[in-house]
Structures are given as C-alpha cells and as structure tokens.
TORZABA-115018 format. One record per residue (C-alpha): z, x, y. Coordinates in steps of 0.001 Angstrom, whole numbers, m for minus. Example, Ala and Ser with C-alpha at 12.3 -4.5 7.8 and 13.67 -1.06 7.14 Angstrom:
residues 2
<node><pz>7800</pz><px>12300</px><py>m4500</py></node>
<node><pz>7140</pz><px>13670</px><py>m1060</py></node>
This chain:
residues 349
<node><pz>116670</pz><px>56409</px><py>29252</py></node>
<node><pz>117994</pz><px>59757</px><py>30471</py></node>
<node><pz>118513</pz><px>61330</px><py>27034</py></node>
<node><pz>114904</pz><px>60858</px><py>25850</py></node>
<node><pz>113676</pz><px>62476</px><py>29074</py></node>
<node><pz>115947</pz><px>65487</px><py>28528</py></node>
<node><pz>114908</pz><px>65781</px><py>24879</py></node>
<node><pz>111242</pz><px>65613</px><py>25845</py></node>
<node><pz>111762</pz><px>68353</px><py>28429</py></node>
<node><pz>113621</pz><px>70554</px><py>25925</py></node>
<node><pz>110902</pz><px>69979</px><py>23325</py></node>
<node><pz>108231</pz><px>70878</px><py>25863</py></node>
<node><pz>109957</pz><px>74145</px><py>26843</py></node>
<node><pz>110447</pz><px>75095</px><py>23188</py></node>
<node><pz>106774</pz><px>74469</px><py>22450</py></node>
<node><pz>105753</pz><px>76352</px><py>25589</py></node>
<node><pz>107941</pz><px>79311</px><py>24582</py></node>
<node><pz>106507</pz><px>79431</px><py>21049</py></node>
<node><pz>102896</pz><px>79118</px><py>22175</py></node>
<node><pz>103512</pz><px>81599</px><py>25001</py></node>
<node><pz>104958</pz><px>84130</px><py>22546</py></node>
<node><pz>101937</pz><px>83801</px><py>20245</py></node>
<node><pz>99610</pz><px>84083</px><py>23237</py></node>
<node><pz>101351</pz><px>87286</px><py>24327</py></node>
<node><pz>101007</pz><px>88756</px><py>20828</py></node>
<node><pz>97304</pz><px>87880</px><py>20760</py></node>
<node><pz>96662</pz><px>89308</px><py>24227</py></node>
<node><pz>98940</pz><px>92373</px><py>23952</py></node>
<node><pz>96199</pz><px>94752</px><py>22668</py></node>
<node><pz>94266</pz><px>94085</px><py>25875</py></node>
<node><pz>97089</pz><px>94335</px><py>28427</py></node>
<node><pz>96362</pz><px>97982</px><py>29214</py></node>
<node><pz>92626</pz><px>97553</px><py>29952</py></node>
<node><pz>93343</pz><px>94346</px><py>31887</py></node>
<node><pz>95949</pz><px>96193</px><py>33949</py></node>
<node><pz>93418</pz><px>98934</px><py>34708</py></node>
<node><pz>90864</pz><px>96279</px><py>35596</py></node>
<node><pz>93301</pz><px>94874</px><py>38151</py></node>
<node><pz>93995</pz><px>98320</px><py>39610</py></node>
<node><pz>90307</pz><px>99135</px><py>39957</py></node>
<node><pz>89659</pz><px>95683</px><py>41423</py></node>
<node><pz>92200</pz><px>96398</px><py>44178</py></node>
<node><pz>91003</pz><px>99948</px><py>44832</py></node>
<node><pz>87337</pz><px>99025</px><py>45124</py></node>
<node><pz>87817</pz><px>95740</px><py>46980</py></node>
<node><pz>86320</pz><px>97217</px><py>50209</py></node>
<node><pz>83105</pz><px>97968</px><py>48316</py></node>
<node><pz>83133</pz><px>94461</px><py>46861</py></node>
<node><pz>83530</pz><px>92894</px><py>50308</py></node>
<node><pz>80618</pz><px>94977</px><py>51585</py></node>
<node><pz>78413</pz><px>93994</px><py>48640</py></node>
<node><pz>79449</pz><px>90358</px><py>49054</py></node>
<node><pz>78042</pz><px>90435</px><py>52569</py></node>
<node><pz>74884</pz><px>92198</px><py>51418</py></node>
<node><pz>74316</pz><px>89566</px><py>48710</py></node>
<node><pz>74848</pz><px>86718</px><py>51220</py></node>
<node><pz>78045</pz><px>85496</px><py>49549</py></node>
<node><pz>76747</pz><px>85541</px><py>45967</py></node>
<node><pz>80021</pz><px>86246</px><py>44144</py></node>
<node><pz>78413</pz><px>86849</px><py>40754</py></node>
<node><pz>75927</pz><px>89450</px><py>41980</py></node>
<node><pz>78494</pz><px>91165</px><py>44199</py></node>
<node><pz>80934</pz><px>91380</px><py>41276</py></node>
<node><pz>78256</pz><px>92810</px><py>38977</py></node>
<node><pz>77146</pz><px>95457</px><py>41486</py></node>
<node><pz>80761</pz><px>96458</px><py>42186</py></node>
<node><pz>81436</pz><px>96931</px><py>38472</py></node>
<node><pz>78331</pz><px>99118</px><py>38200</py></node>
<node><pz>79563</pz><px>101244</px><py>41117</py></node>
<node><pz>82978</pz><px>101714</px><py>39463</py></node>
<node><pz>81306</pz><px>102531</px><py>36158</py></node>
<node><pz>79132</pz><px>105212</px><py>37752</py></node>
<node><pz>81746</pz><px>106715</px><py>40077</py></node>
<node><pz>84868</pz><px>106565</px><py>37894</py></node>
<node><pz>84569</pz><px>105605</px><py>34247</py></node>
<node><pz>81563</pz><px>107711</px><py>33211</py></node>
<node><pz>82958</pz><px>110896</px><py>34864</py></node>
<node><pz>86334</pz><px>110233</px><py>33190</py></node>
<node><pz>84688</pz><px>109970</px><py>29775</py></node>
<node><pz>82743</pz><px>113182</px><py>30413</py></node>
<node><pz>85865</pz><px>115005</px><py>31641</py></node>
<node><pz>87926</pz><px>113805</px><py>28686</py></node>
<node><pz>85269</pz><px>115013</px><py>26256</py></node>
<node><pz>85166</pz><px>118479</px><py>27838</py></node>
<node><pz>88965</pz><px>118750</px><py>27859</py></node>
<node><pz>89154</pz><px>117658</px><py>24228</py></node>
<node><pz>86631</pz><px>120321</px><py>23215</py></node>
<node><pz>88534</pz><px>123033</px><py>25085</py></node>
<node><pz>91852</pz><px>122125</px><py>23464</py></node>
<node><pz>90287</pz><px>121987</px><py>20007</py></node>
<node><pz>88693</pz><px>125391</px><py>20574</py></node>
<node><pz>92066</pz><px>126900</px><py>21494</py></node>
<node><pz>93758</pz><px>125158</px><py>18582</py></node>
<node><pz>91179</pz><px>126410</px><py>16069</py></node>
<node><pz>91546</pz><px>129978</px><py>17337</py></node>
<node><pz>95321</pz><px>129813</px><py>16974</py></node>
<node><pz>95071</pz><px>128219</px><py>13540</py></node>
<node><pz>92855</pz><px>131099</px><py>12362</py></node>
<node><pz>95408</pz><px>133609</px><py>13585</py></node>
<node><pz>93115</pz><px>134986</px><py>16282</py></node>
<node><pz>94013</pz><px>135716</px><py>19867</py></node>
<node><pz>91694</pz><px>133319</px><py>21656</py></node>
<node><pz>91801</pz><px>135348</px><py>24824</py></node>
<node><pz>91982</pz><px>139116</px><py>24662</py></node>
<node><pz>92959</pz><px>139152</px><py>28331</py></node>
<node><pz>96140</pz><px>137235</px><py>27569</py></node>
<node><pz>97173</pz><px>139880</px><py>25067</py></node>
<node><pz>96589</pz><px>142662</px><py>27608</py></node>
<node><pz>98477</pz><px>140857</px><py>30366</py></node>
<node><pz>101425</pz><px>140090</px><py>28074</py></node>
<node><pz>101609</pz><px>143747</px><py>27106</py></node>
<node><pz>101542</pz><px>144800</px><py>30755</py></node>
<node><pz>104212</pz><px>142333</px><py>31833</py></node>
<node><pz>106233</pz><px>143094</px><py>28710</py></node>
<node><pz>106646</pz><px>146715</px><py>29738</py></node>
<node><pz>108376</pz><px>145669</px><py>32967</py></node>
<node><pz>110527</pz><px>143013</px><py>31269</py></node>
<node><pz>111703</pz><px>145307</px><py>28464</py></node>
<node><pz>112875</pz><px>147877</px><py>30969</py></node>
<node><pz>115388</pz><px>145270</px><py>32130</py></node>
<node><pz>116037</pz><px>143523</px><py>28786</py></node>
<node><pz>115135</pz><px>145974</px><py>25971</py></node>
<node><pz>115757</pz><px>143449</px><py>23175</py></node>
<node><pz>113465</pz><px>140774</px><py>24631</py></node>
<node><pz>110199</pz><px>140471</px><py>22674</py></node>
<node><pz>107958</pz><px>138872</px><py>25281</py></node>
<node><pz>104851</pz><px>138853</px><py>23081</py></node>
<node><pz>106531</pz><px>136923</px><py>20269</py></node>
<node><pz>108200</pz><px>134485</px><py>22646</py></node>
<node><pz>105087</pz><px>133774</px><py>24711</py></node>
<node><pz>102884</pz><px>133163</px><py>21687</py></node>
<node><pz>105503</pz><px>130997</px><py>19991</py></node>
<node><pz>105909</pz><px>128684</px><py>22992</py></node>
<node><pz>102220</pz><px>128691</px><py>23885</py></node>
<node><pz>101164</pz><px>127862</px><py>20338</py></node>
<node><pz>103706</pz><px>125024</px><py>20189</py></node>
<node><pz>102367</pz><px>123655</px><py>23485</py></node>
<node><pz>98739</pz><px>123781</px><py>22365</py></node>
<node><pz>99543</pz><px>122172</px><py>19013</py></node>
<node><pz>101361</pz><px>119335</px><py>20799</py></node>
<node><pz>98496</pz><px>118776</px><py>23257</py></node>
<node><pz>95881</pz><px>118908</px><py>20497</py></node>
<node><pz>97815</pz><px>116450</px><py>18335</py></node>
<node><pz>98191</pz><px>113977</px><py>21190</py></node>
<node><pz>94606</pz><px>114307</px><py>22354</py></node>
<node><pz>93516</pz><px>113628</px><py>18806</py></node>
<node><pz>95432</pz><px>110352</px><py>18990</py></node>
<node><pz>93951</pz><px>109524</px><py>22399</py></node>
<node><pz>90349</pz><px>110125</px><py>21405</py></node>
<node><pz>90580</pz><px>109551</px><py>17659</py></node>
<node><pz>88932</pz><px>106160</px><py>17780</py></node>
<node><pz>85810</pz><px>106378</px><py>19900</py></node>
<node><pz>84809</pz><px>102788</px><py>19224</py></node>
<node><pz>88225</pz><px>101479</px><py>20304</py></node>
<node><pz>88056</pz><px>103598</px><py>23452</py></node>
<node><pz>84592</pz><px>102310</px><py>24341</py></node>
<node><pz>85741</pz><px>98755</px><py>23659</py></node>
<node><pz>88576</pz><px>99220</px><py>26148</py></node>
<node><pz>86052</pz><px>100440</px><py>28712</py></node>
<node><pz>84085</pz><px>97258</px><py>28028</py></node>
<node><pz>87203</pz><px>95095</px><py>28566</py></node>
<node><pz>87968</pz><px>96900</px><py>31833</py></node>
<node><pz>84487</pz><px>96213</px><py>33171</py></node>
<node><pz>84448</pz><px>92572</px><py>32073</py></node>
<node><pz>87949</pz><px>92088</px><py>33498</py></node>
<node><pz>86887</pz><px>93536</px><py>36850</py></node>
<node><pz>83833</pz><px>91310</px><py>36942</py></node>
<node><pz>85844</pz><px>88109</px><py>36494</py></node>
<node><pz>88587</pz><px>89249</px><py>38876</py></node>
<node><pz>85973</pz><px>89750</px><py>41577</py></node>
<node><pz>83999</pz><px>86608</px><py>40786</py></node>
<node><pz>86939</pz><px>84254</px><py>40194</py></node>
<node><pz>89605</pz><px>86044</px><py>42223</py></node>
<node><pz>90043</pz><px>83231</px><py>44744</py></node>
<node><pz>90578</pz><px>80628</px><py>42025</py></node>
<node><pz>93039</pz><px>82872</px><py>40164</py></node>
<node><pz>94964</pz><px>83456</px><py>43372</py></node>
<node><pz>95125</pz><px>79724</px><py>44103</py></node>
<node><pz>96380</pz><px>79105</px><py>40552</py></node>
<node><pz>99139</pz><px>81719</px><py>40974</py></node>
<node><pz>100205</pz><px>80244</px><py>44321</py></node>
<node><pz>100335</pz><px>76773</px><py>42780</py></node>
<node><pz>102840</pz><px>77792</px><py>40114</py></node>
<node><pz>104952</pz><px>80133</px><py>42243</py></node>
<node><pz>108276</pz><px>78619</px><py>43412</py></node>
<node><pz>108108</pz><px>80654</px><py>46627</py></node>
<node><pz>106606</pz><px>79443</px><py>49870</py></node>
<node><pz>102879</pz><px>80183</px><py>50098</py></node>
<node><pz>103473</pz><px>82399</px><py>53125</py></node>
<node><pz>105819</pz><px>84589</px><py>51076</py></node>
<node><pz>103395</pz><px>84629</px><py>48153</py></node>
<node><pz>100516</pz><px>85713</px><py>50370</py></node>
<node><pz>102707</pz><px>88351</px><py>52009</py></node>
<node><pz>103750</pz><px>89737</px><py>48616</py></node>
<node><pz>100152</pz><px>89824</px><py>47375</py></node>
<node><pz>98891</pz><px>91600</px><py>50492</py></node>
<node><pz>101734</pz><px>94126</px><py>50434</py></node>
<node><pz>101173</pz><px>94827</px><py>46736</py></node>
<node><pz>97476</pz><px>95438</px><py>47381</py></node>
<node><pz>98355</pz><px>97769</px><py>50264</py></node>
<node><pz>101010</pz><px>99593</px><py>48247</py></node>
<node><pz>98752</pz><px>100067</px><py>45214</py></node>
<node><pz>95925</pz><px>101362</px><py>47380</py></node>
<node><pz>98293</pz><px>103649</px><py>49271</py></node>
<node><pz>99972</pz><px>105170</px><py>46216</py></node>
<node><pz>96836</pz><px>105545</px><py>44111</py></node>
<node><pz>94583</pz><px>106766</px><py>46906</py></node>
<node><pz>97196</pz><px>108788</px><py>48776</py></node>
<node><pz>99199</pz><px>110394</px><py>45986</py></node>
<node><pz>97191</pz><px>110163</px><py>42777</py></node>
<node><pz>93735</pz><px>110597</px><py>44320</py></node>
<node><pz>94962</pz><px>113635</px><py>46253</py></node>
<node><pz>96391</pz><px>115098</px><py>43054</py></node>
<node><pz>93118</pz><px>114466</px><py>41224</py></node>
<node><pz>91097</pz><px>116161</px><py>43977</py></node>
<node><pz>93471</pz><px>119132</px><py>43878</py></node>
<node><pz>93097</pz><px>119304</px><py>40111</py></node>
<node><pz>89312</pz><px>119276</px><py>40440</py></node>
<node><pz>89445</pz><px>122007</px><py>43084</py></node>
<node><pz>91751</pz><px>124066</px><py>40877</py></node>
<node><pz>89410</pz><px>123689</px><py>37908</py></node>
<node><pz>86414</pz><px>124729</px><py>40022</py></node>
<node><pz>88314</pz><px>127778</px><py>41263</py></node>
<node><pz>89307</pz><px>128769</px><py>37740</py></node>
<node><pz>85688</pz><px>128465</px><py>36620</py></node>
<node><pz>84446</pz><px>130583</px><py>39552</py></node>
<node><pz>87014</pz><px>133352</px><py>39116</py></node>
<node><pz>86843</pz><px>133633</px><py>35354</py></node>
<node><pz>89934</pz><px>131807</px><py>34094</py></node>
<node><pz>89183</pz><px>130350</px><py>30637</py></node>
<node><pz>89323</pz><px>126601</px><py>29916</py></node>
<node><pz>89050</pz><px>125442</px><py>33548</py></node>
<node><pz>88813</pz><px>121733</px><py>32673</py></node>
<node><pz>92100</pz><px>121785</px><py>30769</py></node>
<node><pz>93805</pz><px>123692</px><py>33578</py></node>
<node><pz>92361</pz><px>121255</px><py>36108</py></node>
<node><pz>93975</pz><px>118335</px><py>34271</py></node>
<node><pz>97295</pz><px>120194</px><py>34112</py></node>
<node><pz>96888</pz><px>121002</px><py>37815</py></node>
<node><pz>96553</pz><px>117290</px><py>38586</py></node>
<node><pz>100040</pz><px>116688</px><py>37177</py></node>
<node><pz>101391</pz><px>119815</px><py>38886</py></node>
<node><pz>100023</pz><px>118633</px><py>42252</py></node>
<node><pz>102548</pz><px>115775</px><py>42183</py></node>
<node><pz>105516</pz><px>118177</px><py>42136</py></node>
<node><pz>107035</pz><px>118324</px><py>45651</py></node>
<node><pz>106982</pz><px>121700</px><py>47451</py></node>
<node><pz>105575</pz><px>123635</px><py>44474</py></node>
<node><pz>102441</pz><px>121684</px><py>43567</py></node>
<node><pz>99518</pz><px>123586</px><py>42083</py></node>
<node><pz>101073</pz><px>126897</px><py>43161</py></node>
<node><pz>103013</pz><px>126973</px><py>39880</py></node>
<node><pz>99641</pz><px>127378</px><py>38154</py></node>
<node><pz>97483</pz><px>129282</px><py>40635</py></node>
<node><pz>100045</pz><px>132014</px><py>41423</py></node>
<node><pz>100571</pz><px>133020</px><py>37753</py></node>
<node><pz>96814</pz><px>132815</px><py>37180</py></node>
<node><pz>96129</pz><px>135069</px><py>40171</py></node>
<node><pz>98854</pz><px>137471</px><py>39014</py></node>
<node><pz>97293</pz><px>137519</px><py>35535</py></node>
<node><pz>93947</pz><px>138553</px><py>37005</py></node>
<node><pz>95622</pz><px>141279</px><py>39071</py></node>
<node><pz>97604</pz><px>142576</px><py>36080</py></node>
<node><pz>94462</pz><px>142786</px><py>33954</py></node>
<node><pz>92647</pz><px>144868</px><py>36569</py></node>
<node><pz>90503</pz><px>142152</px><py>38171</py></node>
<node><pz>91636</pz><px>142807</px><py>41742</py></node>
<node><pz>88767</pz><px>141022</px><py>43500</py></node>
<node><pz>88953</pz><px>137980</px><py>41218</py></node>
<node><pz>92721</pz><px>137755</px><py>41603</py></node>
<node><pz>92642</pz><px>137929</px><py>45396</py></node>
<node><pz>89754</pz><px>135466</px><py>45455</py></node>
<node><pz>91644</pz><px>132950</px><py>43322</py></node>
<node><pz>94754</pz><px>133245</px><py>45495</py></node>
<node><pz>92650</pz><px>132719</px><py>48626</py></node>
<node><pz>90944</pz><px>129723</px><py>46987</py></node>
<node><pz>94313</pz><px>128191</px><py>46092</py></node>
<node><pz>95615</pz><px>128603</px><py>49654</py></node>
<node><pz>92563</pz><px>127649</px><py>51721</py></node>
<node><pz>90876</pz><px>125318</px><py>49239</py></node>
<node><pz>93412</pz><px>123566</px><py>47031</py></node>
<node><pz>96292</pz><px>123788</px><py>49505</py></node>
<node><pz>94426</pz><px>122278</px><py>52442</py></node>
<node><pz>93544</pz><px>119195</px><py>50392</py></node>
<node><pz>97200</pz><px>118150</px><py>50347</py></node>
<node><pz>97637</pz><px>118743</px><py>54074</py></node>
<node><pz>94419</pz><px>117034</px><py>55179</py></node>
<node><pz>93480</pz><px>114417</px><py>52589</py></node>
<node><pz>96905</pz><px>112930</px><py>51760</py></node>
<node><pz>97876</pz><px>111935</px><py>55363</py></node>
<node><pz>94408</pz><px>110442</px><py>55903</py></node>
<node><pz>94583</pz><px>108304</px><py>52747</py></node>
<node><pz>98198</pz><px>107173</px><py>53207</py></node>
<node><pz>98204</pz><px>106531</px><py>56951</py></node>
<node><pz>97926</pz><px>102751</px><py>56548</py></node>
<node><pz>99963</pz><px>102273</px><py>53418</py></node>
<node><pz>103447</pz><px>102407</px><py>51998</py></node>
<node><pz>105024</pz><px>105848</px><py>52197</py></node>
<node><pz>106777</pz><px>106427</px><py>48848</py></node>
<node><pz>108618</pz><px>109721</px><py>48456</py></node>
<node><pz>106592</pz><px>112254</px><py>46392</py></node>
<node><pz>109564</pz><px>113006</px><py>44128</py></node>
<node><pz>109854</pz><px>109332</px><py>43157</py></node>
<node><pz>106115</pz><px>109235</px><py>42467</py></node>
<node><pz>106457</pz><px>112308</px><py>40234</py></node>
<node><pz>109314</pz><px>110710</px><py>38270</py></node>
<node><pz>107352</pz><px>107473</px><py>37935</py></node>
<node><pz>104369</pz><px>109425</px><py>36560</py></node>
<node><pz>106523</pz><px>111192</px><py>33960</py></node>
<node><pz>108258</pz><px>107954</px><py>33022</py></node>
<node><pz>104954</pz><px>106120</px><py>32806</py></node>
<node><pz>103447</pz><px>108814</px><py>30587</py></node>
<node><pz>106517</pz><px>108720</px><py>28324</py></node>
<node><pz>106476</pz><px>104940</px><py>27831</py></node>
<node><pz>102813</pz><px>103976</px><py>28202</py></node>
<node><pz>100862</pz><px>107099</px><py>27260</py></node>
<node><pz>97941</pz><px>108325</px><py>29418</py></node>
<node><pz>97651</pz><px>105045</px><py>31308</py></node>
<node><pz>101224</pz><px>105614</px><py>32475</py></node>
<node><pz>99768</pz><px>107999</px><py>35049</py></node>
<node><pz>98797</pz><px>104815</px><py>36904</py></node>
<node><pz>101359</pz><px>102336</px><py>35554</py></node>
<node><pz>104431</pz><px>104296</px><py>36669</py></node>
<node><pz>103539</pz><px>104729</px><py>40364</py></node>
<node><pz>102158</pz><px>101192</px><py>40632</py></node>
<node><pz>105327</pz><px>99637</px><py>39184</py></node>
<node><pz>107291</pz><px>101766</px><py>41653</py></node>
<node><pz>105096</pz><px>100513</px><py>44505</py></node>
<node><pz>105593</pz><px>96926</px><py>43326</py></node>
<node><pz>109380</pz><px>97447</px><py>43330</py></node>
<node><pz>109371</pz><px>98776</px><py>46900</py></node>
<node><pz>107130</pz><px>95886</px><py>47942</py></node>
<node><pz>109647</pz><px>93340</px><py>46646</py></node>
<node><pz>112450</pz><px>95186</px><py>48431</py></node>
<node><pz>110446</pz><px>95002</px><py>51649</py></node>
<node><pz>109753</pz><px>91280</px><py>51277</py></node>
<node><pz>113309</pz><px>90382</px><py>50212</py></node>
<node><pz>114799</pz><px>90230</px><py>53755</py></node>
<node><pz>111961</pz><px>87918</px><py>54830</py></node>
<node><pz>112743</pz><px>85488</px><py>52002</py></node>
<node><pz>116491</pz><px>85575</px><py>52660</py></node>
<node><pz>116030</pz><px>84919</px><py>56377</py></node>
<node><pz>113498</pz><px>82188</px><py>55696</py></node>
<node><pz>116001</pz><px>80378</px><py>53467</py></node>
<node><pz>118776</pz><px>80705</px><py>56009</py></node>
<node><pz>120895</pz><px>82959</px><py>53770</py></node>
<node><pz>122904</pz><px>85837</px><py>55154</py></node>
<node><pz>121417</pz><px>88993</px><py>53619</py></node>
<node><pz>124659</pz><px>90869</px><py>54114</py></node>
C-alpha cells in the first residue's frame, strides 16, 4: 500500500508544478503592478487604519477611500510629471536631430570653459566632446522614454491593476494573511515577526531614502525653474537619482548648474541657485531623512544606491522601488534568522 501512496504524491506534485508554471505565465504580465499595489498598500496603511475607524469598521468603504487618496496624492501627479518629462526630452531630441543648439547658453558656456581647458590641453576639443556625449545621452533617454510611454493604454491599464490590487489587499488583507500563515512551515510567531519587520523595513526604506530623494528632486526642479535653468522637470528626475549618491547627492548637479550661470554672466541667478541648493535642497536630507527613518531599519545609503541601479537595470523604471525593497527584505530575513535558530534549539555559530 506504500507504493500507490508515493505514486499519488509524486503525481500530485507534478500536476501542481505544471499548473503552477502555467499560472505564473498567465499572471506574469501583472506581477509589476501587483508588486506596486503591495508597496502602496504598506506605505498608506496608516491612512487606511484611520479611514477604517472613520467608517466604523467598513472594510470595503475604507479600502475604496484609501485607493482614492493614493490615486490623488501619488498616481495622478506621477502621470503628470512623466508627461512633462517626456515632452522636455522630446523637445531636446528634436532640436538635436535638426542640428540646432537647443540652448544658446550652453554653447556660450562651453566656449568659455573651453578657453581655460585648452590652455592646459591644447589638443582637447571640448565643444565636440561635450556635444557628442550629451547627444548620445539624450538619444538614449529619449529612446527609453519612448518605450516607457509608448503604449498609453497599457500604462493606464497597469494603473487600473494597481488600484484594484490595493483595494483587495486592504479589504481582504486579513484573510490573505491567514492563508499565508496556514501554508508557511514556520511557527506563526516567526511568520508574524517577519511580516511586521518587512512592513517596517519597506516603510523605512521607501519613506526615509526614496521619499527624501524624491523631495530633493522636486526641490531641485523648482530651483532650476526659478533661476532659469532649462528643462527643470527632467533635471528634477535626474536629481532624484543623484540624491541617493552618498556624500555627493544633488551637489553633482547643482554645483555645475550654478557654475554655468556664473560663467554665462548671470551672477545673481548663479549665487541664488547655489544658495537654494545649500539651504533648500541640502536641508531636506539633514532634516527629513532622520525624521522618516527614526523608527525603521537603517540600511546604508550606498547599498540603497546600488540596489536602485541594479533594480533599474533588471526591472526598468519600477526597479527604483524593487531594488531597495528586495534589499530591505534580505536584511529583514537576516535579522529574523537568529530568532528562528534559537527557537529551534540550533547553535547559530
């Protein structure tokens, strides 16, 4: 009687593997929006708890109102920002494609800087080199943005999936959690500890590191718009990535921009931009980051930067979130590991 039981078990696992593989293939186009739905569900859980109290425990209404809040505060501004950035990049790309210098100020500043450089290295053609690298950069950005925003209907459909996913995570979150605990081989105490630590780590990394970088990017873009730097939205997005670089941060953008204004004769604008970068953009990192990360997991900024670059390389734009969150999940498991080892009576050493 033992052999039939083993054969039945093997048959079951084979069938489960085949059906699971087909299920993964069917669901794979929606993994990215579902992942984002989970991230937003964690980040805005305090708002959901507040709305749940205000609706007297009505999970459906609280979930719906929370999704509307996220849609208004996050998704609609992101769509608007992406549209503006796309237009700016296309404008630069079209100017370069027509053989025009899209900013006469750039030409003047290159000529001014070139005089100093050629005194040291007479054979160095700064104008040709700068335009060659800058044009290559803009062409690459334009080509990738065209892929990102090429299908508007697909993009809007993903937004729809994110919102629907958040709604059901909020409404049915308790049942989904109970289902996960049922099938986990770990003790429920360990499972609950892992879930709570993951929620804390995700909130800490996204709010503390990424949210701070986003605010700095917004501040940088506002400063560029005030002091006359062209394409402030595009530079604000680039500044968001730069803000994650330890020690340097947005200074690698604001200092050259301020120097460009000074070189082109805009003394007041240049000094104003430098002051804005120091007292506006710089203070955000010193004030906002410690406040947002004071209760969470403290992941080193350099590791967060590497996780962002790795996430962007493997997952595209959504990698900006995927990379740091996977890193936070890894550190969470490392933190829980000693608890599990001790609980099982195993020597961790």
